[in-house]
C-alpha positions in Angstrom: 1.2 36.0 17.0 -0.1 33.9 13.6 -0.9 30.6 12.9 0.7 28.3 10.4 -0.2 25.2 8.8 1.7 21.9 9.3 3.0 20.4 5.8 2.7 16.7 5.0 4.3 14.9 2.8 3.1 11.0 2.1 5.4 9.2 -0.2 3.8 5.7 -0.8 3.7 3.0 -3.3 2.1 3.9 -7.0 -0.4 1.0 -5.9 -1.9 2.9 -3.2 -2.1 6.0 -5.3 -5.8 6.5 -6.5 -7.0 5.6 -2.4 -4.8 7.9 -1.1 -5.8 10.5 -3.4 -9.5 9.4 -2.2 -8.9 9.6 1.4 -7.4 13.0 0.5 -10.5 14.2 -1.4 -12.6 12.8 1.7 -10.9 14.8 4.3 -10.7 18.0 2.1 -7.1 18.2 2.4 -5.5 20.8 0.4 -2.2 20.4 -1.9 0.3 22.4 -0.6 0.1 21.3 2.8 -0.8 17.8 1.9 0.9 16.3 -0.6 1.8 12.7 -2.3 4.8 11.3 -4.3 4.7 8.0 -5.7 7.0 5.6 -6.8 6.6 2.8 -9.5 4.1 0.0 -8.5 6.3 -2.3 -10.1 8.7 -1.8 -7.2 6.1 -4.7 -5.6 8.4 -6.7 -7.7 11.8 -5.0 -6.6 12.0 -4.5 -2.9 15.5 -3.7 -3.5 14.6 -0.6 -5.2 12.3 0.7 -2.5 14.7 2.0 -0.2 16.9 3.9 -2.9 13.9 5.7 -3.8 12.5 6.6 -0.9 15.8 8.1 0.0 15.9 10.5 -3.2 12.6 12.0 -2.5 13.4 12.4 1.2 16.5 14.3 -0.1 15.3 16.3 -2.5 12.1 17.2 -0.5 11.9 16.3 2.6 12.9 20.2 4.3 9.6 21.6 2.7 7.5 19.2 4.8 7.0 19.3 8.8 6.2 15.3 8.7 7.0 12.8 6.2 4.2 9.7 6.0 5.8 6.3 4.1 3.3 5.1 2.1 4.8 1.6 2.8 5.0 -1.4 5.4 8.3 -3.5 5.2 7.2 -4.8 1.7 10.1 -7.1 1.9 13.3 -4.5 2.2 14.1 -7.2 5.2 13.6 -4.1 7.6 15.5 -1.9 5.5 13.3 0.6 5.1 13.1 1.1 9.0 16.8 1.3 9.3 16.5 4.0 6.6 14.1 6.3 8.7 16.1 5.9 11.6 18.0 8.6 9.4 15.1 10.8 9.0 13.4 11.9 12.1 10.0 13.4 10.3 9.6 10.1 8.8 6.9 7.8 10.4 5.2 4.6 8.4 2.0 2.9 7.9 1.6 0.1 10.4 1.9 -3.8 9.5 4.8 -5.4 7.3 2.8 -4.9 3.8 -0.5 -2.6 2.3 -2.8 -5.7 2.6 -2.4 -5.5 6.7 -3.2 -1.8 6.9 -6.4 -2.0 4.5 -8.1 -5.0 6.2 -6.3 -3.6 9.7 -3.9 -5.7 11.9 -6.4 -7.5 14.1 -8.8 -8.5 10.8 -5.6 -9.7 8.9 -4.6 -11.7 11.5 -7.3 -13.1 11.9 -7.5 -14.2 8.3 -4.2 -15.4 8.5 -4.9 -17.8 11.2 -8.1 -19.4 9.2 -5.5 -20.3 6.7 -2.0 -19.5 6.3 -1.9 -19.8 2.4 -4.2 -16.7 1.5 -3.0 -14.7 -1.5 -4.5 -11.2 -1.2 -5.6 -8.8 -3.9 -6.5 -5.7 -3.0 -8.4 -2.9 -6.3 -4.8 -1.9 -7.5 -3.8 -5.5 -7.9 -7.2 -6.9 -9.3 -6.7 -4.0 -12.1 -3.2 -4.8 -13.0 -3.5 -8.7 -11.8 -2.0 -9.4 -15.9 0.8 -7.3 -15.2 2.3 -7.4 -11.7 1.5 -11.1 -11.2 1.0 -13.2 -14.3 4.0 -11.1 -16.4 5.8 -10.0 -13.4 6.0 -13.4 -11.7 7.1 -14.5 -15.3 4.1 -16.8 -15.7 3.3 -15.4 -19.2 6.6 -17.0 -20.2 6.9 -20.0 -18.2 3.5 -21.6 -17.3 4.8 -23.9 -15.0 6.0 -21.1 -12.6 2.3 -21.0 -12.0 2.3 -24.2 -9.9 5.3 -23.5 -8.2 4.7 -19.9 -7.0 1.5 -20.9 -5.8 1.9 -25.1 -4.6 1.3 -23.5 -1.3 -2.0 -21.1 -1.4 -5.4 -22.4 -1.1 -7.7 -19.6 -1.4 -7.3 -15.8 -2.9 -8.7 -13.2 -0.8 -9.8 -9.9 -2.8 -9.7 -7.3 0.0 -11.8 -4.7 -1.3 -11.1 -0.8 -1.1 -14.2 0.8 -3.7 -15.1 -2.7 -5.1 -17.3 -2.7 -8.4 -19.2 -5.7 -10.2 -16.2 -6.1 -12.3 -13.5 -6.2 -9.9 -15.2 -9.0 -8.1 -15.2 -10.7 -11.3 -11.8 -9.9 -12.3 -10.9 -10.6 -8.8 -12.6 -14.3 -9.1 -11.3 -14.3 -13.1 -7.7 -14.3 -11.1 -8.8 -17.4 -8.5 -9.5 -19.2 -10.8 -6.5 -18.8 -13.1 -4.7 -19.5 -9.8 -6.4 -22.5 -9.2 -7.5 -21.2 -5.3 -10.7 -21.0 -4.2 -12.5 -17.2 -3.9 -13.4 -14.7 -1.2 -14.3 -11.1 -1.1 -13.9 -9.2 1.8 -14.9 -5.3 1.4 -12.6 -3.7 4.2 -13.0 0.0 2.6 -9.7 1.9 3.6 -8.6 0.7 6.9 -5.8 1.8 8.6 -4.5 4.3 5.8 -7.7 6.5 6.5 -7.5 6.4 10.1 -3.5 7.2 9.9 -3.9 9.9 7.3 -6.2 11.3 9.7 -3.8 11.5 12.4 -1.6 13.2 10.5 -3.4 15.7 8.4 -2.3 19.4 8.5 -3.3 21.2 11.8 -3.0 24.6 12.7 -0.3 25.7 15.1 0.2 29.1 16.5 3.7 30.9 16.1 4.4 33.8 18.7 
C-alpha cells in the first residue's frame, strides 16, 4: 500500500491571482499538487469570454488533476458557467455571484446590500487597477458623461480589502471622490476564498 496526493487545479480570474497565491503560500501548498491558472482580469468587463476561456483550460489540463476549482462566481455569465460545469464532474466553483460576495462572506455581503442597495464595491485588485478596469474599461476616459449614467443609482463605494495599505486606502477614497460616492472601508481579508481553498487542499489518500 502506498499513498498518493490528490491534485487540485484552480482556474481563476486574474483579479484573484495575488490573493490565491497568498493563501497558497500561507497554507504551504506546493506546486504540482495545487496549481493555479488564470484568465485575463479584463474578462471582468467581457463576461461572454469567461466560459469559453475556462472550457479551453479544462480541456487542455483537466485530465492531470483530481479536482478543479473554478475561481469565479457567476460573474455575469447568466448561468452559463454553471451549465458548462455540468459537463465536467471534477469542477466546483466558489460560492456567490461574484468575488465581492465570497471575499466578504455571503452573510456580510447580503447585510451590506441591505444597508445600501446602491453600493459599488472595490477589492484590492480593483483599487490597484481602477483606472484601467473602471475608468478606461467603461469608456469614461473617452466619454466623461458615461460616469453619471453608469453610477446614477449608486450611493457609496465600499472598499472590501484583503491586505490593505495606507496607499490602497487613499486610492480607494480617491476613486470614491472621482465617482461622487460616499466612501467606506471594510477590511474583510480573504473570507470564503481562504476557507474554500482550505477545504480543497490536497489530501493524502491511500492506494492499495
